[in-house]
C-alpha positions in Angstrom: 76.8 -55.2 -20.7 73.8 -57.5 -21.1 75.1 -59.6 -18.2 75.5 -56.5 -16.1 71.9 -55.5 -16.8 70.6 -59.0 -16.0 72.6 -59.0 -12.8 71.1 -55.7 -11.7 67.6 -56.9 -12.7 68.1 -60.1 -10.6 69.3 -58.0 -7.7 66.2 -55.8 -7.9 63.9 -58.8 -8.1 65.6 -60.3 -5.0 65.3 -57.0 -3.1 61.7 -56.8 -4.1 61.0 -60.3 -2.8 62.7 -59.5 0.4 60.7 -56.3 0.9 57.4 -58.2 0.2 58.4 -60.8 2.8 59.2 -58.1 5.3 55.8 -56.4 4.7 54.1 -59.8 5.1 55.9 -60.4 8.3 55.5 -56.9 9.7 51.8 -56.4 8.8 50.5 -58.9 11.3 52.7 -57.3 13.9 51.2 -53.9 13.2 47.7 -55.3 13.6 48.5 -57.0 16.9 46.4 -55.7 19.8 48.1 -53.7 22.5 46.8 -53.0 26.0 46.7 -49.6 27.6 46.6 -49.4 31.4 44.9 -46.9 33.6 45.9 -46.4 37.2 44.3 -45.0 40.3 46.0 -43.9 43.4 46.0 -45.3 46.9 45.0 -42.5 49.2 44.0 -41.7 52.8 40.5 -40.2 53.1 36.9 -40.7 54.0 34.7 -43.6 52.7 31.0 -43.5 52.7 28.3 -46.0 51.7 24.9 -44.6 50.7 21.4 -45.6 49.6 19.6 -43.7 46.9 15.8 -43.4 47.0 13.0 -40.9 46.8 10.8 -39.1 49.4 8.0 -36.7 49.9 8.4 -33.4 51.8 5.7 -32.6 54.3 4.9 -30.4 57.2 6.5 -31.0 60.6 4.0 -31.4 63.4 0.9 -29.9 61.6 -2.1 -28.9 63.6 -5.6 -29.5 62.2 -8.3 -27.2 63.5 -11.7 -28.9 63.4 -15.2 -27.7 63.7 -17.0 -28.8 66.9 -20.5 -27.7 65.8 -22.8 -27.9 62.9 -23.6 -24.7 61.2 -22.7 -22.1 58.5 -19.5 -20.1 58.3 -20.4 -16.6 59.3 -17.0 -14.9 59.1 -13.4 -15.9 58.2 -10.6 -13.8 59.8 -7.5 -15.8 58.6 -6.1 -16.7 55.2 -3.4 -18.8 53.6 0.2 -18.2 54.7 -0.9 -15.8 57.4 1.1 -15.8 60.6 -1.2 -15.8 63.7 -0.8 -15.8 67.4 -2.2 -18.3 69.9 -5.8 -17.6 70.9 -6.3 -15.3 67.8 -9.8 -15.4 66.4 -9.8 -17.2 63.0 -13.5 -17.7 62.1 -17.0 -17.5 63.4 -19.7 -20.2 62.8 -23.4 -19.5 62.9 -24.9 -22.4 64.8 -28.5 -21.4 64.0 -31.0 -21.6 66.9 -28.4 -22.3 69.5 -29.1 -19.1 71.5 -32.8 -19.9 71.6 -32.0 -23.4 72.8 -29.8 -22.0 75.6 -32.6 -19.6 76.6 -35.1 -22.4 76.7 -32.7 -24.6 78.7 -32.3 -21.7 81.3 -36.0 -21.6 81.9 -36.1 -25.4 82.2 -33.3 -25.2 84.8 -35.2 -22.6 86.8 -38.3 -24.7 86.8 -36.5 -27.9 87.8 -34.6 -26.0 90.5 -37.9 -25.0 92.1 -39.3 -28.5 91.8 -36.1 -29.9 93.4 -36.4 -27.4 96.3 -40.1 -28.4 96.8 -39.2 -32.1 96.6 -36.5 -31.6 99.2 -38.9 -29.8 101.5 -41.4 -32.5 101.2 -38.8 -35.1 102.0 -37.8 -33.2 105.2 -41.4 -33.1 106.2 -41.8 -36.9 105.6 -38.7 -37.6 107.7 -40.1 -35.6 110.6 -43.5 -37.4 110.3 -41.7 -40.7 110.2 -39.9 -40.0 113.4 -43.3 -39.2 115.0 -44.6 -42.5 113.6 -47.1 -40.6 111.5 -46.2 -42.3 108.2 -44.9 -45.7 107.3 -41.3 -46.5 106.2 -42.7 -47.2 102.8 -44.1 -43.7 102.5 -40.7 -42.2 103.5 -38.9 -44.4 101.0 -41.2 -43.1 98.2 -40.4 -39.5 99.2 -36.7 -40.2 99.1 -36.9 -41.9 95.7 -38.8 -38.9 94.3 -36.1 -36.6 95.6 -33.3 -38.7 94.0 -35.3 -38.8 90.7 -35.6 -35.0 90.8 -31.9 -34.6 91.5 -31.0 -36.8 88.5 -33.3 -34.8 86.2 -31.8 -31.5 87.4 -28.2 -32.8 87.0 -29.0 -34.1 83.5 -30.4 -30.8 82.4 -27.3 -29.0 83.8 -25.0 -31.2 81.7 -27.1 -30.5 78.6 -27.0 -26.8 79.4 -23.2 -26.8 79.8 -22.9 -28.6 76.5 -24.9 -25.9 74.8 -22.7 -23.3 76.4 -19.6 -25.1 75.1 -21.1 -25.3 71.7 -21.7 -21.6 71.8 -18.1 -21.1 72.7 -17.1 -23.4 69.9 -18.8 -21.2 67.3 -15.7 -19.0 67.6 -12.6 -20.6 66.2 -9.3 -19.6 67.8 -5.7 -20.5 67.0 -4.5 -23.2 69.3 -0.9 -22.3 68.8 1.1 -19.4 67.3 2.2 -20.2 63.8 1.4 -20.1 60.1 -1.9 -20.9 58.4 -0.9 -23.4 55.8 -4.4 -24.3 54.5 -7.8 -22.6 54.8 -10.5 -25.1 54.0 -13.6 -22.9 54.4 -15.2 -19.8 52.9 -17.9 -17.6 54.3 -21.4 -19.1 54.0 -20.0 -22.6 53.7 -21.9 -25.3 55.7 -19.8 -27.1 58.2 -20.3 -30.2 60.3 -18.6 -31.6 63.4 -15.0 -32.7 62.8 -14.7 -30.9 59.5 -11.3 -29.4 59.0 -11.3 -25.6 59.0 -7.7 -24.7 59.0 -4.3 -26.5 58.9 -1.3 -24.7 60.6 2.2 -25.3 61.8 4.2 -23.4 64.4 7.0 -22.7 61.8 8.3 -23.8 58.4 12.0 -23.6 59.3 12.0 -27.4 59.6 10.2 -29.9 57.4 9.7 -33.7 57.4 10.5 -36.1 54.6 8.8 -39.4 54.3 11.5 -41.6 52.6 10.6 -44.9 50.9 13.2 -47.6 51.8 13.3 -50.9 49.9 13.1 -54.0 52.0 16.6 -55.0 50.8 18.0 -51.8 52.3 15.9 -51.3 55.4 18.4 -53.3 57.6 21.1 -50.7 56.8 19.0 -47.6 57.8 19.2 -46.4 61.4 17.9 -43.3 63.3 20.4 -40.5 63.4 21.9 -41.2 60.0 22.4 -38.1 57.8 20.7 -37.6 54.5 21.1 -35.2 51.6 18.6 -34.5 48.9 17.6 -32.3 46.0 14.2 -31.2 44.7 13.2 -30.5 41.1 12.5 -26.8 41.9 16.2 -26.3 43.0 18.2 -29.0 41.2 21.5 -27.3 41.9 21.0 -26.9 45.7 21.7 -29.6 48.2 19.6 -29.9 51.3 20.4 -31.9 54.4 18.5 -33.7 57.1 18.6 -36.6 59.7 16.6 -39.9 60.0 14.4 -39.6 63.1 12.1 -42.6 62.8 11.8 -45.9 60.9 8.3 -47.3 60.7 7.7 -51.0 60.9 4.5 -50.9 58.8 5.2 -52.6 55.4 3.9 -51.0 52.2 3.2 -53.0 49.1 3.9 -51.0 46.0 3.2 -53.1 43.0 4.6 -56.2 44.6 7.6 -54.4 46.0 7.8 -54.1 49.8 9.0 -50.8 51.2 9.1 -49.2 54.6 8.8 -45.5 55.4 11.5 -43.6 57.3 10.8 -40.1 58.6 13.6 -37.5 58.3 13.8 -34.0 59.6 15.4 -31.4 57.3 16.4 -27.8 57.6 14.2 -25.3 55.7 15.6 -22.0 57.1 15.6 -20.5 53.6 11.9 -21.4 53.2 12.5 -23.0 49.8 10.9 -26.4 50.5 7.2 -26.8 50.1 4.9 -29.6 51.2 4.3 -32.2 48.6 7.7 -31.8 46.8 9.5 -34.9 45.6 13.0 -35.3 47.0 15.8 -37.3 45.5 17.4 -38.7 48.7 20.8 -40.1 49.5 21.1 -41.8 52.9 24.6 -42.2 54.3 24.3 -45.6 56.0 28.0 -46.1 56.9 31.1 -43.9 57.0 34.8 -44.2 57.9 37.3 -41.3 58.1 40.9 -41.0 57.3 41.4 -44.6 56.2 43.7 -46.2 53.5 41.5 -46.5 50.4 41.6 -47.6 46.8 39.1 -47.0 43.9 36.5 -49.8 43.7 37.5 -50.5 40.1 40.8 -51.9 41.4 39.0 -54.9 42.8 37.3 -55.9 39.6 39.9 -55.3 36.9 41.5 -58.3 35.3 44.9 -57.7 33.5 45.8 -59.9 30.4 48.9 -61.1 32.3 46.9 -62.7 35.1 47.6 -66.3 33.9 51.3 -65.7 34.6 50.6 -65.8 38.3 49.3 -68.5 40.4 46.7 -66.6 42.5 44.4 -68.1 45.1 40.8 -67.6 44.0 39.7 -67.3 47.6 41.8 -64.2 48.2 41.6 -60.6 47.0 44.3 -59.0 45.0 45.0 -55.6 43.4 47.6 -54.9 40.7 50.3 -52.5 41.8 52.4 -50.6 39.3 56.1 -51.4 40.0 59.0 -50.4 37.8 56.8 -50.0 34.7 55.1 -53.4 35.2 52.2 -54.6 37.4 52.4 -57.2 40.2 49.6 -58.7 42.2 49.3 -57.7 45.9 47.1 -59.7 48.3 44.9 -57.4 50.4 42.2 -57.5 53.1 39.4 -55.0 52.7 37.1 -53.2 55.1 34.2 -50.9 54.2 33.1 -51.1 50.6 32.0 -47.5 49.8 30.3 -46.0 46.9 33.5 -45.2 45.1 36.3 -46.3 47.4 37.1 -49.4 49.4 39.0 -49.5 52.8 42.2 -51.4 52.9 42.9 -53.2 56.2 46.0 -55.1 55.2 48.3 -55.4 52.2 51.6 -54.3 50.8 50.4 -51.0 49.5 50.7 -47.5 50.9 49.5 -44.0 50.3 50.5 -42.7 46.9 51.0 -46.1 45.2 49.6 -46.6 41.7 46.9 -49.3 41.4 45.5 -50.7 38.1 41.9 -49.8 37.7 41.3 -50.3 34.0 42.7 -52.2 31.0 41.9 -50.9 27.5 42.5 -52.8 24.3 43.7 -50.6 21.4 44.5 -51.7 17.8 47.0 -49.7 15.8 46.7 -50.2 12.0 49.5 -48.9 9.8 
């Protein structure tokens, strides 16, 4: 019986040793890292390449109405946001003694006109006398010079008189176009000088311009006619659209960074955009439609089994899922878009699964 007990005990000990050995052997296996693979799909679709930047919304073709006289604002007939018609009276400026100056100038003109007539009569008399040899050629020349001098004086006064009349007309400010008053820069009784802006207006606000800042590294990709889309802080959920119309050559140094301005025209038919708003702009610099494409991640992923294959470092490969495994496929690429890359050549087709990500997971038991 004792022998039987010892035999059983020996058996239990052996079994225990075996179990411990199994645990020791299995534990490292349970801690071994395993790889999980994520796949993307080869597809046929559109690929676009964009540039992200900022811009400032402004008026399209604004018209500044300037004062042409010095004076004081007598009356203002237009206000902010008012729609006016061409030739509509907007304001009146009191130019002070302008009317008195015009009246004085009219009297001066009447006097000079009489003097000019008398000088002309004298010249005609001198010409007749010269023909009769009653005066010398020098005397005739003096008469002719006096007449020319009087003509110049009369012409000069007429010019000054016309200028005064124009100034009088300029005291009334009319709308040069039909449109909307965007800014009124005067109030009644304000003093004004020549070339001071009185009003700013546009023909309509259905279209706006955007001055877009382009970094020097991207300016070579931007062309006129390219579409843009943008958002503004006031309407973050709404997407607006426009088109690049001009690229300016003038460089701008912003803190050591060289940028160039591009001007885009955008639709504002809903009248939501206002001058001065900051736009977050995306410019579509290149696009291809209905091409074979793969996710960009497929070009950068490196599987753990890569050393099993002798790949040419000068060629491009993607990893195609095949019968539960992955195999390298040599490819030639075209347009590199924001999210997808065009495939020009390679043994892949629409619907194939392509490796885009490898994740390392550790399972501990």
